[in-house]
C-alpha positions as CSV (number, residue, x, y, z in Angstrom):
1,X,-26.7,-35.7,-8.8
2,X,-25.2,-32.4,-9.9
3,X,-21.6,-31.7,-11.0
4,X,-19.4,-28.6,-11.3
5,X,-16.9,-27.9,-14.1
6,X,-14.2,-26.0,-12.3
7,X,-12.3,-25.0,-15.4
8,X,-13.7,-24.3,-18.9
9,X,-12.9,-21.7,-21.5
10,X,-16.4,-21.7,-23.1
11,X,-16.2,-18.1,-24.2
12,X,-13.7,-18.9,-26.9
13,X,-14.9,-18.5,-30.5
14,X,-14.8,-22.2,-31.2
15,X,-18.1,-22.3,-29.3
16,X,-19.8,-19.5,-31.1
17,X,-21.7,-21.6,-33.7
18,X,-23.6,-23.7,-31.0
19,X,-23.1,-22.1,-27.6
20,X,-26.7,-22.3,-26.6
21,X,-27.0,-25.9,-27.6
22,X,-23.7,-26.7,-25.8
23,X,-25.0,-25.1,-22.6
24,X,-28.3,-27.0,-22.9
25,X,-26.3,-30.3,-23.1
26,X,-24.4,-29.2,-19.9
27,X,-27.7,-28.6,-18.1
28,X,-29.1,-31.9,-19.3
29,X,-26.0,-33.6,-17.7
30,X,-26.7,-31.8,-14.4
31,X,-23.8,-29.5,-14.6
32,X,-24.9,-26.8,-12.1
33,X,-21.9,-24.5,-12.3
34,X,-19.1,-23.7,-14.8
35,X,-16.1,-21.7,-13.7
36,X,-14.4,-19.7,-16.5
37,X,-10.7,-18.8,-16.2
38,X,-9.5,-15.7,-18.0
39,X,-6.5,-15.7,-20.4
40,X,-5.6,-12.1,-21.0
41,X,-7.1,-8.8,-22.0
42,X,-8.5,-10.2,-25.3
43,X,-10.7,-12.7,-23.5
44,X,-12.3,-10.5,-20.9
45,X,-15.2,-9.0,-22.8
46,X,-16.4,-12.3,-24.3
47,X,-16.1,-14.0,-20.9
48,X,-18.2,-11.4,-19.3
49,X,-20.8,-11.8,-22.1
50,X,-21.1,-15.5,-21.4
51,X,-21.4,-15.0,-17.7
52,X,-24.2,-12.4,-18.2
53,X,-26.1,-14.8,-20.5
54,X,-26.0,-18.0,-18.5
55,X,-26.7,-18.1,-14.7
56,X,-24.5,-21.1,-14.1
57,X,-21.3,-19.4,-15.4
58,X,-18.8,-17.6,-13.2
59,X,-15.7,-15.6,-14.1
60,X,-12.2,-15.7,-12.8
61,X,-9.7,-12.9,-13.4
62,X,-6.0,-13.5,-14.1
63,X,-3.2,-13.5,-16.7
64,X,-2.4,-16.9,-18.2
65,X,1.3,-17.7,-18.2
66,X,1.3,-18.3,-22.0
67,X,0.3,-14.6,-22.4
68,X,3.2,-13.4,-20.3
69,X,5.8,-11.6,-22.3
70,X,8.3,-8.7,-22.0
71,X,5.4,-6.3,-21.5
72,X,3.4,-8.3,-19.0
73,X,3.1,-5.5,-16.6
74,X,0.5,-3.8,-18.8
75,X,-1.6,-6.9,-18.8
76,X,-1.3,-7.1,-15.0
77,X,-2.5,-3.5,-14.7
78,X,-5.7,-4.6,-16.5
79,X,-6.2,-7.6,-14.2
80,X,-5.6,-5.4,-11.1
81,X,-8.1,-2.8,-12.4
82,X,-10.8,-5.4,-12.9
83,X,-10.2,-6.9,-9.5
84,X,-11.1,-3.5,-8.0
85,X,-14.2,-3.1,-10.1
86,X,-16.3,-6.2,-9.5
87,X,-16.3,-9.6,-7.8
88,X,-14.7,-12.8,-9.2
89,X,-14.8,-16.4,-8.3
90,X,-11.0,-16.8,-8.3
91,X,-7.7,-15.5,-9.6
92,X,-7.0,-17.5,-12.7
93,X,-5.8,-18.8,-14.8
94,X,-2.3,-18.1,-13.5
95,X,0.9,-20.1,-13.2
96,X,3.8,-21.2,-15.3
97,X,4.4,-23.0,-18.5
98,X,7.7,-24.5,-19.8
99,X,6.1,-26.4,-22.6
100,X,5.5,-23.8,-25.2
101,X,8.1,-21.1,-24.6
102,X,10.9,-20.8,-22.0
103,X,11.9,-17.3,-23.1
104,X,9.8,-15.5,-20.5
105,X,10.3,-17.9,-17.5
106,X,11.5,-15.1,-15.2
107,X,8.5,-12.9,-16.1
108,X,6.2,-15.8,-15.7
109,X,7.4,-16.4,-12.1
110,X,7.1,-12.7,-11.3
111,X,3.6,-12.5,-12.7
112,X,2.6,-15.6,-10.8
113,X,3.9,-14.2,-7.5
114,X,2.2,-10.9,-8.0
115,X,-1.2,-12.5,-8.7
116,X,-0.9,-14.9,-5.8
117,X,-0.5,-11.9,-3.5
118,X,-3.6,-10.3,-5.0
119,X,-5.5,-13.6,-4.3
120,X,-4.4,-13.3,-0.7
121,X,-5.5,-9.7,-0.5
122,X,-8.9,-10.4,-2.0
123,X,-9.3,-13.7,-0.2
124,X,-9.8,-15.6,-3.5
125,X,-8.6,-19.0,-4.5
126,X,-6.1,-19.4,-7.4
127,X,-6.4,-21.7,-10.4
128,X,-2.9,-22.7,-11.2
129,X,-1.6,-23.8,-14.6
130,X,1.8,-25.6,-14.5
131,X,2.5,-27.4,-17.8
132,X,5.9,-29.0,-17.7
133,X,6.6,-26.9,-14.6
134,X,4.8,-28.6,-11.7
135,X,7.8,-29.1,-9.5
136,X,8.9,-25.5,-9.9
137,X,5.4,-24.3,-9.3
138,X,5.0,-26.4,-6.1
139,X,8.2,-24.8,-4.8
140,X,6.9,-21.3,-5.4
141,X,3.6,-22.1,-3.7
142,X,5.5,-23.5,-0.7
143,X,7.4,-20.2,-0.5
144,X,4.2,-18.1,-0.8
145,X,1.9,-20.2,1.3
146,X,0.0,-18.7,4.3
147,X,-3.4,-19.1,5.8
148,X,-4.9,-16.9,3.1
149,X,-3.7,-18.9,0.1
150,X,-5.8,-21.7,-1.3
151,X,-6.7,-23.0,-4.7
152,X,-6.4,-25.8,-7.3
153,X,-3.7,-27.2,-9.4
154,X,-5.7,-27.3,-12.6
155,X,-5.2,-30.1,-15.1
156,X,-3.2,-32.2,-12.7
157,X,-1.0,-34.8,-14.5
158,X,1.7,-35.4,-11.9
159,X,2.8,-38.4,-9.9
160,X,1.8,-39.5,-6.5
161,X,4.6,-37.6,-4.7
162,X,3.6,-34.4,-6.4
163,X,0.0,-35.0,-5.6
164,X,0.8,-35.4,-1.9
165,X,2.9,-32.2,-1.9
166,X,0.0,-30.3,-3.4
167,X,-2.5,-31.7,-1.0
168,X,-0.2,-30.9,2.0
169,X,-0.3,-27.3,0.8
170,X,-4.1,-27.4,1.2
171,X,-4.8,-27.3,-2.5
172,X,-7.1,-29.4,-4.7
173,X,-6.2,-31.4,-7.7
174,X,-8.2,-30.5,-10.8
175,X,-9.0,-33.8,-12.7
176,X,-10.1,-33.7,-16.3
177,X,-10.0,-35.6,-19.5
178,X,-6.4,-36.9,-19.2
179,X,-7.7,-39.2,-16.5
180,X,-9.5,-41.2,-19.2
181,X,-6.5,-41.5,-21.5
182,X,-5.1,-45.0,-21.8
183,X,-1.5,-43.8,-21.2
184,X,-2.4,-40.7,-19.2
185,X,-0.7,-42.0,-16.0
186,X,-3.4,-41.0,-13.6
187,X,-4.6,-44.5,-13.3
188,X,-1.7,-45.1,-11.0
189,X,-2.2,-42.0,-8.9
190,X,-5.9,-41.4,-8.4
191,X,-6.6,-44.7,-6.6
192,X,-4.1,-43.6,-4.0
193,X,-5.5,-40.1,-3.5
194,X,-8.6,-39.3,-1.3
195,X,-11.6,-38.0,-3.1
196,X,-11.6,-35.2,-0.5
197,X,-8.9,-33.5,-2.5
198,X,-10.3,-33.7,-6.0
199,X,-12.4,-31.4,-8.2
200,X,-13.8,-32.1,-11.7
201,X,-12.9,-30.0,-14.7
202,X,-13.0,-30.2,-18.5
203,X,-10.6,-27.4,-19.6
204,X,-13.0,-27.0,-22.6
205,X,-12.4,-26.8,-25.5
206,X,-9.1,-28.7,-24.8
207,X,-8.3,-32.3,-23.7
208,X,-11.7,-33.9,-24.4
209,X,-12.1,-37.2,-22.5
210,X,-12.3,-40.6,-24.2
211,X,-14.2,-41.4,-26.4
212,X,-14.1,-37.8,-27.7
213,X,-10.3,-37.4,-27.5
214,X,-9.0,-35.1,-30.2
215,X,-12.4,-33.4,-30.6
216,X,-13.7,-30.2,-29.0
217,X,-14.3,-30.6,-25.3
218,X,-17.3,-29.2,-23.5
219,X,-18.7,-29.1,-20.0
220,X,-21.3,-31.9,-20.6
221,X,-18.4,-34.3,-20.8
222,X,-17.4,-33.7,-17.2
223,X,-19.6,-36.7,-16.3
224,X,-17.1,-38.9,-18.3
225,X,-14.4,-37.8,-15.9
226,X,-16.6,-38.5,-12.9
227,X,-17.3,-42.0,-14.3
228,X,-13.6,-42.7,-14.7
229,X,-12.9,-41.6,-11.2
230,X,-15.7,-43.9,-10.0
231,X,-14.0,-46.8,-11.9
232,X,-10.5,-46.1,-10.7
233,X,-11.5,-45.6,-7.1
234,X,-14.0,-48.4,-6.9
235,X,-16.8,-46.2,-5.5
236,X,-20.2,-45.2,-6.8
237,X,-20.6,-42.5,-9.4
238,X,-23.1,-40.8,-7.1
239,X,-20.4,-40.6,-4.4
240,X,-17.9,-39.1,-6.8
241,X,-20.4,-36.5,-8.0
242,X,-21.5,-35.6,-4.5
243,X,-18.1,-35.2,-3.0
244,X,-16.4,-33.4,-5.9
245,X,-19.3,-31.0,-6.0
246,X,-18.9,-30.3,-2.2
247,X,-15.2,-29.8,-2.8
248,X,-15.8,-27.3,-5.6
249,X,-18.3,-25.4,-3.5
250,X,-15.8,-25.2,-0.7
251,X,-13.0,-24.1,-3.0
252,X,-14.9,-21.2,-4.4
253,X,-16.6,-20.2,-1.2
254,X,-15.1,-16.9,0.3
255,X,-12.8,-17.7,3.1
């Protein structure tokens, strides 16, 4: 059974020493697609190079909230320019972040709303980052929602109420390594959420699942996330892989 890693930054230089070997491990674990979210203008060229080299890699285009500052408009011009030049799998990684820096909160919200409107125009899904800002982001999505808006709340770590709100908006929950953490909290949420609303991700190189916690994450570890979902939901691993793959293919299929 194949799997899809819906969120992995495998173009970062931490993978340079063994990128080919890392990709071979992903293929050996039956990872059939890897979706790569952009960060800002510094990550674009390398991301394109990885996509060109490996047939299973697909680029998103967007401005990460942690790269939003007082001059974010210049970054958005670059994103918009690329959206007009070629096709992308999604608008991402976009969103909000109140964990690292609250100084540019208003700019983050503006950048998010602009990019959501582009996603509607191009009929692309959005990959949403919302660290320490999930409630605020849900409210913004509720305000912006229409029939052309779809996507995934990447790296979901919320509670059951937040999960239900996101699902009601027609969005998927991106489930990664945190689901395997002893005190990650998702063991209380995921058993109550239908697999119909979940996709797998690694967020490589970050948030490696147990037993690799604290080490570099990579797409081949997505099977550990699938195995944890199988355990939490009391269903077969094959069923988890099958349905999350179908969900990912539906998410990234043009509307």
